[in-house]
C-alpha positions as semicolon CSV with decimal commas, in nm:
position;residue;x (nm);y (nm);z (nm)
1;M;0,004;-0,016;0,006
2;N;0,297;0,247;0,107
3;E;0,483;0,141;-0,209
4;A;0,202;0,179;-0,437
5;A;0,127;0,560;-0,311
6;P;0,472;0,714;-0,431
7;E;0,438;0,527;-0,768
8;A;0,081;0,659;-0,821
9;N;0,202;1,015;-0,693
10;T;0,492;0,985;-0,962
11;K;0,260;0,908;-1,235
12;Q;0,034;1,157;-1,138
13;S;0,321;1,418;-1,126
14;G;0,428;1,300;-1,468
15;R;0,075;1,350;-1,629
16;T;0,070;1,697;-1,456
17;H;0,407;1,820;-1,607
18;G;0,279;1,676;-1,956
19;L;-0,034;1,866;-1,940
20;G;0,175;2,176;-1,852
21;R;0,399;2,107;-2,132
22;A;0,098;2,069;-2,362
23;L;-0,050;2,387;-2,240
24;D;0,277;2,580;-2,283
25;R;0,333;2,482;-2,640
26;P;0,065;2,680;-2,787
27;L;0,172;2,979;-2,597
28;D;0,540;2,908;-2,698
29;H;0,407;2,893;-3,055
30;V;0,216;3,213;-3,051
31;A;0,496;3,382;-2,874
32;S;0,764;3,272;-3,144
33;R;0,537;3,375;-3,410
34;L;0,531;3,718;-3,269
35;R;0,896;3,741;-3,216
36;S;0,958;3,583;-3,588
37;P;0,915;3,908;-3,785
38;R;1,161;4,104;-3,554
39;S;1,441;3,813;-3,572
40;P;1,676;3,858;-3,863
41;R;1,608;3,600;-4,134
42;R;1,848;3,475;-4,417
43;P;1,798;3,728;-4,722
44;R;1,686;3,591;-5,046
45;L;1,863;3,724;-5,347
46;W;1,554;3,782;-5,585
47;F;1,355;3,944;-5,311
48;E;1,614;4,185;-5,224
49;I;1,699;4,281;-5,592
50;L;1,324;4,335;-5,644
51;L;1,302;4,531;-5,305
52;V;1,596;4,757;-5,363
53;A;1,455;4,829;-5,738
54;M;1,108;4,906;-5,629
55;S;1,211;5,108;-5,333
56;Y;1,439;5,346;-5,550
57;W;1,174;5,366;-5,800
58;V;0,923;5,488;-5,544
59;Y;1,181;5,716;-5,390
60;S;1,235;5,883;-5,731
61;L;0,879;5,909;-5,816
62;V;0,785;6,065;-5,480
63;R;1,093;6,297;-5,460
64;N;1,002;6,406;-5,810
65;A;0,632;6,452;-5,750
66;V;0,685;6,680;-5,461
67;P;0,568;7,028;-5,589
68;E;0,900;7,227;-5,673
69;Q;0,739;7,541;-5,490
70;K;1,018;7,768;-5,656
71;A;0,936;8,083;-5,466
72;A;0,934;7,897;-5,111
73;A;1,244;7,695;-5,220
74;L;1,440;8,048;-5,301
75;A;1,317;8,212;-4,995
76;N;1,417;7,901;-4,769
77;A;1,774;7,919;-4,916
78;D;1,793;8,288;-4,866
79;W;1,704;8,243;-4,470
80;L;1,929;7,939;-4,450
81;W;2,228;8,132;-4,606
82;S;2,169;8,412;-4,343
83;V;2,159;8,154;-4,063
84;E;2,479;8,012;-4,183
85;R;2,643;8,359;-4,201
86;F;2,515;8,454;-3,858
87;L;2,671;8,117;-3,720
88;G;2,997;8,190;-3,909
89;I;3,000;7,882;-4,124
90;A;2,899;8,050;-4,447
91;V;3,193;7,935;-4,654
92;E;3,022;7,739;-4,936
93;Q;3,088;8,031;-5,175
94;S;3,462;8,051;-5,113
95;V;3,503;7,662;-5,135
96;N;3,291;7,630;-5,473
97;H;3,508;7,912;-5,621
98;A;3,851;7,770;-5,490
99;V;3,781;7,415;-5,611
100;N;3,626;7,539;-5,950
101;S;3,952;7,704;-6,025
102;V;4,127;7,325;-6,038
103;T;3,962;7,194;-6,352
104;W;4,061;6,834;-6,305
105;L;3,955;6,836;-5,948
106;I;3,603;6,995;-5,994
107;V;3,542;6,776;-6,302
108;S;3,627;6,464;-6,096
109;M;3,380;6,586;-5,822
110;N;3,118;6,645;-6,071
111;Y;3,151;6,264;-6,166
112;Y;3,192;6,174;-5,804
113;Y;2,860;6,338;-5,736
114;A;2,674;6,167;-5,995
115;T;2,785;5,808;-5,973
116;L;2,934;5,703;-5,639
117;H;2,614;5,781;-5,447
118;F;2,460;5,487;-5,603
119;I;2,759;5,271;-5,675
120;V;2,905;5,266;-5,332
121;T;2,564;5,227;-5,166
122;I;2,472;4,922;-5,378
123;S;2,829;4,770;-5,324
124;V;2,780;4,800;-4,937
125;L;2,443;4,637;-4,972
126;V;2,583;4,343;-5,180
127;W;2,878;4,307;-4,951
128;L;2,640;4,285;-4,628
129;F;2,414;4,028;-4,823
130;R;2,727;3,811;-4,895
131;R;2,930;3,859;-4,581
132;H;2,692;3,963;-4,302
133;P;2,366;3,807;-4,378
134;G;2,247;3,819;-4,022
135;R;2,303;4,191;-4,013
136;Y;2,177;4,277;-4,364
137;A;1,807;4,324;-4,268
138;A;1,879;4,565;-3,973
139;A;2,127;4,765;-4,187
140;R;1,883;4,779;-4,468
141;L;1,601;4,896;-4,248
142;A;1,810;5,177;-4,121
143;L;1,894;5,295;-4,499
144;F;1,532;5,264;-4,602
145;A;1,391;5,434;-4,291
146;T;1,658;5,726;-4,350
147;T;1,541;5,756;-4,709
148;A;1,168;5,760;-4,635
149;V;1,201;6,045;-4,358
150;A;1,388;6,246;-4,611
151;L;1,102;6,232;-4,845
152;L;0,913;6,423;-4,580
153;G;1,173;6,673;-4,556
154;Y;1,145;6,737;-4,936
155;Y;0,786;6,773;-4,912
156;L;0,775;7,009;-4,576
157;Y;1,073;7,219;-4,653
158;P;1,158;7,285;-5,021
159;L;1,496;7,435;-5,067
160;A;1,695;7,545;-5,342
161;P;2,063;7,451;-5,365
162;P;2,330;7,731;-5,352
163;R;2,384;7,718;-5,739
164;L;2,026;7,812;-5,800
165;M;2,007;8,108;-5,548
166;N;1,930;8,458;-5,684
167;G;2,227;8,691;-5,683
168;S;2,453;8,473;-5,469
169;H;2,731;8,412;-5,735
170;F;2,757;8,040;-5,687
171;I;2,898;7,842;-5,974
172;D;2,703;7,563;-6,121
173;T;3,011;7,344;-6,190
174;V;2,824;7,098;-6,422
175;L;2,722;7,378;-6,665
176;V;3,055;7,550;-6,665
177;H;3,264;7,250;-6,717
178;Q;2,987;7,083;-6,944
179;T;3,043;6,747;-6,748
180;W;2,770;6,478;-6,686
181;G;2,776;6,543;-6,312
182;S;2,415;6,581;-6,180
183;M;2,070;6,494;-6,249
184;A;1,970;6,850;-6,137
185;S;2,176;7,014;-6,411
186;G;2,225;7,053;-6,760
187;N;2,013;6,829;-6,980
188;F;1,874;6,625;-6,682
189;K;1,741;6,918;-6,477
190;N;1,386;6,841;-6,595
191;M;1,422;6,482;-6,478
192;S;1,454;6,571;-6,121
193;N;1,311;6,804;-5,841
194;Q;1,581;7,084;-5,834
195;Y;1,429;7,224;-5,516
196;A;1,484;6,900;-5,285
197;A;1,812;6,990;-5,127
198;M;1,721;6,949;-4,770
199;P;1,808;6,695;-4,625
200;S;2,139;6,575;-4,827
201;M;2,086;6,209;-4,897
202;H;2,464;6,214;-5,062
203;I;2,537;6,259;-4,677
204;G;2,282;6,033;-4,558
205;W;2,358;5,748;-4,762
206;S;2,753;5,806;-4,767
207;L;2,754;5,789;-4,380
208;W;2,545;5,494;-4,372
209;C;2,796;5,326;-4,587
210;G;3,089;5,459;-4,385
211;L;2,972;5,356;-4,055
212;T;2,870;5,028;-4,195
213;V;3,217;4,960;-4,338
214;F;3,400;5,097;-4,026
215;A;3,189;4,882;-3,787
216;L;3,191;4,548;-3,974
217;A;3,534;4,561;-4,192
218;S;3,822;4,376;-4,059
219;A;4,099;4,529;-4,272
220;P;4,219;4,855;-4,130
221;W;4,249;5,003;-4,475
222;A;3,866;4,931;-4,536
223;R;3,769;5,094;-4,208
224;I;3,981;5,400;-4,295
225;L;3,830;5,423;-4,640
226;G;3,484;5,389;-4,469
227;L;3,538;5,702;-4,266
228;L;3,700;5,892;-4,554
229;Y;3,398;5,833;-4,790
230;P;3,131;6,053;-4,608
231;T;3,414;6,327;-4,549
232;V;3,491;6,350;-4,903
233;T;3,128;6,339;-5,005
234;L;3,080;6,638;-4,774
235;M;3,333;6,848;-4,959
236;V;3,198;6,725;-5,297
237;I;2,846;6,845;-5,238
238;V;2,978;7,185;-5,113
239;S;3,240;7,234;-5,383
240;T;2,969;7,165;-5,659
241;A;2,740;7,421;-5,498
242;N;2,476;7,131;-5,461
243;H;2,409;7,173;-5,091
244;F;2,467;7,408;-4,785
245;W;2,643;7,272;-4,473
246;L;2,326;7,250;-4,283
247;D;2,184;7,010;-4,567
248;A;2,440;6,782;-4,451
249;V;2,330;6,807;-4,087
250;G;1,978;6,728;-4,215
251;G;2,114;6,405;-4,375
252;V;2,289;6,313;-4,041
253;A;1,960;6,357;-3,856
254;C;1,753;6,144;-4,092
255;L;2,035;5,858;-4,059
256;A;1,992;5,886;-3,687
257;F;1,627;5,848;-3,737
258;G;1,677;5,535;-3,956
259;Y;1,908;5,377;-3,692
260;A;1,651;5,438;-3,427
261;V;1,386;5,262;-3,626
262;S;1,605;4,972;-3,683
263;Y;1,710;4,957;-3,317
264;A;1,344;4,961;-3,216
265;W;1,238;4,673;-3,438
266;Y;1,549;4,443;-3,392
267;G;1,629;4,560;-3,039
268;S;1,989;4,636;-3,132
269;L;2,225;4,804;-3,367
270;P;2,323;4,613;-3,702
271;H;2,660;4,556;-3,613
272;R;2,576;4,399;-3,280
273;L;2,358;4,131;-3,446
274;P;2,503;3,784;-3,511
275;R;2,705;3,784;-3,857
276;C;2,527;3,464;-3,979
277;I;2,180;3,308;-3,928
278;P;2,180;2,937;-3,851
279;R;1,986;2,717;-4,116
280;K;1,672;2,559;-3,961
281;S;1,821;2,215;-3,977
282;D;2,127;2,338;-3,761
283;R;1,898;2,478;-3,487
284;P;1,818;2,259;-3,177
285;R;1,488;2,083;-3,215
286;L;1,348;2,174;-2,861
287;S;1,006;2,074;-2,966
288;A;1,131;1,716;-3,045
289;L;1,319;1,725;-2,694
290;G;1,016;1,850;-2,520
291;A;0,804;1,590;-2,677
292;Q;1,007;1,282;-2,525
293;P;0,829;1,097;-2,250
294;H;0,945;1,153;-1,890
295;R;1,134;0,863;-1,774
296;E;1,238;0,767;-1,411
297;P;1,587;0,680;-1,325
298;A;1,635;0,302;-1,338
299;A;1,734;0,289;-0,953
300;T;1,354;0,407;-0,873
301;R;1,177;0,160;-1,075
302;R;1,034;-0,155;-0,931
C-alpha cells in the first residue's frame, strides 16, 4: 500500500508535467510567431533585388512628384544662408570658387557626385548580403527609414541648392565645365526636382556606408576608407554648390532616425547582431526534445 502510493504520485506528477507542457506549447508557438518578424532572417537574393529596385523607383517617383515650390525654395535658401552667416559657417561660396579653379579636381567631383552615390551604396548592400547576412536586414531597414523620412523633408521644406540662389554668385560646376555631373543640372534638370536639397541624401547614404564599413570590416584600410567616404562626399556636395553645410546636418539627422527605427524593431544596432543566421536544420529541435516522454531513473523503478 505504501509502495503503491509513491508510484501513483509519480505517475500523477508526470501527467501534470505533461499537461503543463502541452498547455505551454501553444503559448510558445504564439510567442515565437510574434517574435519571428523581428528576428533577422536569411536574405533571399531575388527578393532583395526586387525590393531595392522598387524602393528606389518609389523614392524617385515621390521625390520628383513633390511640388517644386520655387518661390518658397528660394526664400528658404536665403534664410538658411543668413543663418549660416550668423553662425559663421557660410564658406560654401569660397570653397565653390576655389575648387572650381582647379579644372581636373572639380570635373572629378562632378562625376563623383553623379555616380558614387549609387555605386557605393549598392556595393555595401551586396557586401552585407554576402558577408554579413545576419546583419543585412537591420542595416537595410536603417537605410530605408533614412530615405523615407528624407522624402518628408523634401515635401515640408523645399530648398533651392546654392547654385540656384538669386544673386549669390555660386558656380554651377556642371554647366561651366559641361560635364555629366548631376541629374539636377544641364540636360537632366527636367528629370529631377531641383528644389529638394534638404536633407542631403548624399550625406545620409554615404555616412550609412561609412559607418557600416567601419563597424564591420576587418581590414584597417577598409575601415579608414569607410570614414573617408562621407568626409569626401561632404566636400564634394559643397564644392559643386549642390548643398549647404546645414543640408548635411539634415542628412545626419535622417540617418539617426533610420538607426533608431532599426534599433526599435530588432532591439539592437546592426553591427551588434550575429554575423550569420543558422539554417533551420542546424537549430536545436526543442520541440522534439520536449515531446520525449518522462522517464524515471532505473534505480527508482520496481
